[in-house]
C-alpha positions in Angstrom: 13.1 17.8 8.8 12.4 19.2 5.3 14.9 16.8 3.9 13.3 13.9 5.7 9.9 15.0 4.6 11.0 15.0 1.0 12.4 11.5 1.5 9.1 10.3 3.0 7.1 11.8 0.3 9.3 10.2 -2.3 9.0 6.8 -0.5 5.3 7.2 -0.2 4.8 7.9 -3.9 3.5 5.5 -6.5 3.9 7.2 -9.8 2.0 4.8 -12.0 -1.1 5.9 -13.9 -3.7 4.5 -16.2 -2.2 4.8 -19.7 -2.8 3.9 -23.3 -0.2 1.1 -22.9 -2.7 -0.9 -20.8 -5.1 -3.0 -22.7 -7.8 -5.2 -21.4 -7.3 -8.9 -22.0 -10.0 -11.5 -21.5 -7.3 -14.1 -21.0 -5.3 -12.4 -18.3 -6.6 -11.4 -14.8 -6.5 -7.7 -14.2 -5.0 -6.7 -10.8 -5.0 -3.3 -9.0 -2.3 -2.7 -6.4 -3.1 0.0 -3.9 -0.3 0.5 -1.5 2.0 2.6 0.6 5.7 3.3 0.2 6.8 -0.3 0.3 5.4 -1.0 -3.1 7.2 1.8 -4.9 10.5 0.0 -4.8 9.2 -3.3 -6.2 6.6 -2.5 -8.8 8.9 -3.3 -11.8 9.9 -6.6 -10.4 6.3 -7.7 -9.8 5.4 -6.7 -13.3 8.3 -8.7 -14.8 7.5 -11.7 -12.6 3.8 -11.8 -13.7 4.4 -10.7 -17.3 1.8 -12.4 -19.6 0.1 -14.0 -16.6 -1.5 -10.9 -14.9 -2.1 -7.4 -16.0 -0.8 -5.2 -13.1 -1.9 -1.6 -12.5 -0.6 0.5 -9.7 -2.7 3.2 -8.1 -1.3 6.6 -8.9 -0.2 8.8 -6.0 1.0 12.4 -6.5 4.2 13.6 -4.8 2.3 15.8 -2.4 0.0 13.1 -1.2 0.5 11.0 1.9 -0.6 7.3 1.6 -2.7 6.7 4.8 -6.1 5.2 5.4 -7.9 8.5 5.2 -6.3 9.5 1.8 -6.9 6.1 0.4 -10.6 6.4 1.0 -10.6 10.0 -0.4 -8.7 8.9 -3.6 -10.4 5.6 -4.1 -12.3 6.6 -7.3 -9.1 7.7 -8.8 -7.4 4.5 -7.8 -10.2 2.5 -9.3 -10.0 4.4 -12.6 -13.3 6.2 -12.3 -11.7 9.7 -12.4 -8.5 10.8 -13.9 -5.5 12.5 -12.3 -7.1 15.9 -12.7 -10.3 14.9 -10.9 -12.3 14.6 -14.1 -15.0 11.9 -14.2 -14.5 9.1 -16.6 -17.4 7.6 -18.5 -18.6 4.5 -16.7 -18.3 2.6 -20.0 -14.5 3.0 -19.7 -14.1 2.1 -16.0 -11.6 -0.7 -15.6 -12.9 -4.1 -14.4 -10.8 -5.5 -11.6 -10.4 -9.2 -10.9 -8.3 -8.7 -7.7 -7.4 -5.6 -5.6 -4.3 -6.0 -3.4 -4.4 -3.0 -1.0 -2.5 -1.7 2.0 -2.1 1.5 4.1 -0.3 1.6 7.4 3.1 3.3 7.5 1.5 6.6 6.5 -0.9 6.2 9.4 1.9 5.3 11.9 4.2 8.2 11.0 4.2 11.1 13.5 3.3 14.6 12.4 2.8 18.2 13.7 -0.3 18.4 15.8 -3.2 20.8 15.2 -2.3 21.5 11.6 -4.5 20.8 8.6 -1.5 20.3 6.3 0.7 17.3 6.9 4.2 18.0 8.3 6.4 15.3 9.8 7.5 15.9 13.4 9.7 13.6 15.6 8.1 12.0 18.7 10.5 13.6 21.1 9.6 17.2 20.1 5.8 16.6 20.3 4.9 14.8 17.1 1.6 12.8 17.3 0.7 9.7 15.4 -1.0 10.5 12.1 -3.9 8.1 12.7 -5.2 6.9 16.1 -6.2 3.3 16.7 -9.9 4.1 16.7 -9.6 6.1 13.5 -7.6 3.4 11.8 -10.2 0.7 12.5 -13.0 3.0 11.3 -11.1 4.0 8.2 -10.3 0.5 7.2 -13.9 -0.6 7.8 -15.1 2.3 5.5 -12.4 1.4 2.9 -13.4 -2.3 2.7 -17.1 -1.4 2.4 -16.3 1.1 -0.4 -14.2 -1.4 -2.3 -16.9 -4.1 -2.1 -19.5 -1.6 -3.2 -17.5 -0.1 -6.1 -15.7 -3.2 -7.2 -18.1 -6.1 -6.3 -16.5 -8.6 -8.7 -13.0 -8.1 -7.4 -11.2 -10.4 -5.0 -9.9 -8.3 -2.1 -6.5 -9.0 -0.5 -5.2 -6.9 2.4 -1.5 -6.6 2.9 -0.3 -6.2 6.5 2.2 -3.4 7.2 5.9 -4.3 6.9 8.1 -4.2 10.0 9.5 -1.0 11.6 13.0 -2.0 12.8 14.5 1.4 13.2 13.5 5.1 13.2 16.7 7.2 13.2 14.6 10.4 12.8 12.2 9.2 15.6 9.1 9.7 13.5 8.0 6.1 13.9 7.4 4.2 17.2 9.1 0.8 17.1 6.5 -2.0 17.4 3.5 0.2 16.6 2.9 -1.7 13.3 2.3 -4.9 15.3 -0.6 -3.3 17.1 -2.0 -1.8 14.0 -1.7 -5.0 12.1 -3.9 -6.6 14.7 -6.5 -3.9 14.3 -6.4 -4.4 10.5 -6.7 -8.2 10.9 -9.8 -7.8 13.0 -11.4 -5.6 10.4 -10.5 -7.9 7.5 -11.7 -11.0 9.3 -15.0 -9.2 9.9 -15.4 -8.6 6.2 -13.9 -12.0 5.1 -11.0 -10.3 3.3 -8.0 -12.4 2.6 -4.8 -11.2 4.4 -1.4 -11.3 2.8 1.0 -11.4 5.7 3.7 -9.1 4.3 4.8 -8.4 7.8 6.0 -11.9 8.4 7.3 -12.3 4.9 9.5 -9.2 5.2 10.6 -9.9 8.8 12.1 -13.2 7.5 13.7 -11.5 4.6 15.6 -8.8 6.3 18.0 -8.6 9.3 15.8 -7.2 12.1 18.8 -6.7 14.4 20.5 -4.4 11.9 19.2 -0.9 11.8 17.9 0.2 8.4 20.4 2.2 6.5 20.3 5.6 4.8 18.1 7.1 7.4 15.1 5.8 5.6 13.4 4.3 8.6 11.1 1.4 7.7 11.5 2.0 3.9 14.8 0.1 3.5 14.9 -3.7 3.0 18.6 -4.5 2.7 18.3 -4.4 -1.1 15.8 -7.3 -0.9 12.8 -7.2 -3.1 9.3 -7.7 -1.6 7.6 -8.6 -4.9 7.6 -12.4 -4.3 5.3 -11.9 -1.3 2.7 -10.5 -3.7 3.5 -12.8 -6.6 2.7 -15.9 -4.6 -0.7 -14.5 -3.6 -1.7 -13.7 -7.2 -0.5 -17.1 -8.4 -2.6 -18.9 -5.8 -5.7 -16.6 -6.5 -5.7 -17.4 -10.2 -4.1 -20.8 -10.3 -1.1 -19.5 -12.2 2.1 -21.5 -12.7 4.7 -20.5 -10.1 7.6 -18.3 -11.3 9.9 -20.6 -9.5 8.9 -23.6 -11.6 8.9 -21.9 -15.0 
């Protein structure tokens, strides 16, 4: 399980931080991507697709951090650029101004872990692993997250990305079909707050072979070498009336 945990942590890591290479541009919309593991594999493609049309920033996640609804709330100020990676507060004068925030957390909530432990440790279902976040907690956390985003980034358009399909779990740390139920919970919360939903579940389901188990023992983190970035690109193009990459 140590090997698998290392894999999960790697898959759940977005190693992109605010840097001197990022410059504000009044002519280009500024977009923040807050996401779980599915976005780590497709960040470069998205940046290339939207080059000179959007300024994309990915929320930084450290290797020892699990991307779930609870941690996303806890780390929100860092994601928004209000504190640095060391927890030091940034002068409000230098806080980034976001035009759109595309956010997701789900797979980290659905993974099963060792019960009654403060520290996170993956544990298969068949040996007693419990789901990381209950249905009730998930709904409450998402409600809190949306309220916090609206309060701290009131000018930003919010777009929620539904959780991508779980088609296999060789290590038995994910329950097949659980993402469908949690996507319904998330949809209810987003509709309550009038947040746009990017249906990444349906987009991905049509892209991959759902009958073929995911390879490499990576559970839901493998997409048959298909990139998911077009599913995000299309939303940003619509939001900002940008020329489609398919017509350029």
